[in-house]
C-alpha angles and dihedrals in degrees: 000000000000126000103247101177143345121213122200128192131172093000119133108297093358100085098154119049113273128172132218115210108213105188117150132031097277124045117182118199114208132175144113122306114282092016092124105263094132090044089057091054089049090052090052093050089051089067090076095079148014091253111142122244122262114246089246090058093069112092117250114259091016126117108248092232090061095066108112139157121195126186117193118200124195109223125222121237090255091053094049090050091050091049094042092241131137119254126278100037137151132215115220121208113190129190113197128206091274092054096252117145122220132178135220142151142233110246095025117233113257116265119261111284115251097185093107091061092071092061091044092053093046095051091044092053090046091057095040091053093048099095095190092049093048091050089055091047094048090066091056103032111017093179096050098092095054093040094049093047090053091048092052090052090048093058100037115105092350129141125262095273115055125212121257089250091057092048090050090051092051091050092050091050090052090049092050094048092047089055093058112113128243097257097063091041092054092047095045113036089185089075093061091044091050091049091054095046095046093044090054091046091051089054094047095046094046094050118096114274115253092260092046090049091051093049093047092048096049104031093089089055097055104116121239121230111234121193107219097197128183094266091055092048099044101089112164128205095238142016130196110242090221091062093051092065088066101041138339114226113243097245093049091044089058092049092049089049089055089049092050089233117158107215093201091053091049094049090047091055090051092048090052091044086235097159093170090057090048090053090049091051090049095050093048091048093048093050089054093047091049092055092046098047095041087058090050094042100046091151093062143027093239117128140163129251138183126225114203126196132160090262107029145037111205129192113214138179120226119209128211089266091053093254112152122216133175114260090236090062093059128083120284089241093056092046091051090048091055089052092045094051092049091047094049094044092053091050090056091219115152093186119028145154115223121226120197126180117207094356093188094059112140092350124119119227097269091045090052091054090048091052094050092049090051091050091051094050102038117102100201099087119045090212139006121211114186143162124231143167094194129093088210091063098055120118121254091251098066094172101050102024105056128080127188122222107195137173114248109248094219092045108033092182091060132067139197137199119247111198098174104040093145086077089074116109097244112107131228116000098338096109091050094045089054089049091054090053093247122136092199132001132166091224117197123153121252087204127067111287144180113219112215136182106257148349094275090058091048090050097050108030098067091057091041092052093046091051093045093048094037092235136140092210135018106198095229139073134238110227122198130213109078094116092059100030106038096091095051097030094207119207088274088082111051111187092223097051100133095194097058138086130181127227121187136170118273093234127099093273091051092048089052091053090049088053092052090049092051091048088055089061096257108150114252089228088072097046117086133184120216100225136128121238092253093047093239095115114054105147134059094251091052088074095055132105102273094216092053090045091052093049091051092050091049090050088058092047090052089051099048103024111023092178094045122116113270113235120246135203090267090064090065115071120193090237118070090350096177093051091052091046091054090052094048091046091051091050092050098045108019090235138090118264112250106225093200092054089047090052092051091050090053093049092047089055091052092048091055094042110031089177092067120101119231096196130077105248091221093056102035095096092053092049090046090054091049091048091053092050091050090049092049089054092049092047094047090052093063100041 
């Protein structure tokens, strides 16, 4: 199951209900200092238990009983089948003001069927009103008539879930009927039929209700929230043995736990100068680490080893060719992964969501990019939610992977979550710069990037490229702003940036931008036009699934013009689809279609139905070819 959203109400700065959308593997929380980013992580971690809230957790001016946290998880097809639910379906985990957790679903499972009770009542009444039969039964089970009459009353016109008393009565009736001898059963066939019907009813009524079955089936799969704090992340290359007798740092403690190494035993061997014992401890620990890390790093032969001496404990990385290197000599991403694997293994969490506060802390720009790429590629955590103030620590999907936590202007002591802040009127990177708490910033990615025209392109193209290339991650960002910055070519677009390519629409406006880029001495090998071979697709949206595009446009029409005509397939031509869609939308609503809003509608549909395809099947191959050419240019630039 995948965390779909998290709603907060009455918690710290979040007085009014506000919801965090958590689509994608990486979710970066940005916003000014003291806006509530760390509080949101704390709220998420509170979903692990029934622990009550601290008094300080309740929002000021809010009634205590209003405090509520709700996590919504999108279930996989396998999970819905296991829980006997339709697909798609969501599991809701709610924490109330007292800290108690409760579980529900959307849509809710149907109530327990009561259809079988009618037959049970009918056959019971048939036997009870058969005087001759009851006389025969009274000799064998003198209490049956009274017991059965009471049981019939207990199940007649009752709700889907019977009381314990009713269930006990049904069980007693079954026991009494089963005790009837052969002679009455042979004379009165109704007795055997009643036994079968009431035995089946007892089984059905005693079984868990559909909602209880679903909760029991899925409860073990609910992910835990693990706080990967700085102490857990800060794994050094070496530690003085003398310092370990006082305290073992958290990150090292996790690694030693994975290795099965007993610190007291190790220090005892050192104190006794028992070097043979120390070597034995080292070899045992390294065998355990090798098994653990090879399982985590299935794609490579890299593992981790410890080197123990009387003075020093060293953490090393072992390559496929058995070459040992100090942990400090490896990339920041790999070092963080070692710490993450140790941390997760010690937590014994099969499914978990990682929480990181101030992910950029003590990392230079390149190290931040390395960390984020590691988090995107690792397969330990199903999702990573983290806070950052640094542009270098943003995820590769800038449009769909960043959330803004901002103070409310009218209530400065309160905050809200803005999931779709790219809808704001500011162009280029202004919304993101505000979210990072920066008044001005000449933002340019330290990672590989594709500069595109506007926010709608930045929102859609990462998902389009991933689908076209059949990838979970790309390894580069899409950066908006060409449509507004191409003429001036501000310092955000250096002509010699070797890690950047440019992708513009294939229409006249896009060709003009490409011309300005070329005039600014940007090599033509790094400028790409988004256009199909036949010239019929010249904008980002032209490459999209027409049915999905139509649904998204109609969702906007329903929002802004409820009585407006809904668009139909005939409104979308194969040639210049987006241009025709804009015209049809204008005719239906009297307003221009907002491409950013359209992009968000499309992404929302994919979030709710991951099995949907964003791309037009007839144009996927062409987009895939373009994506590969863009990647080749990006790769060639760093060789």
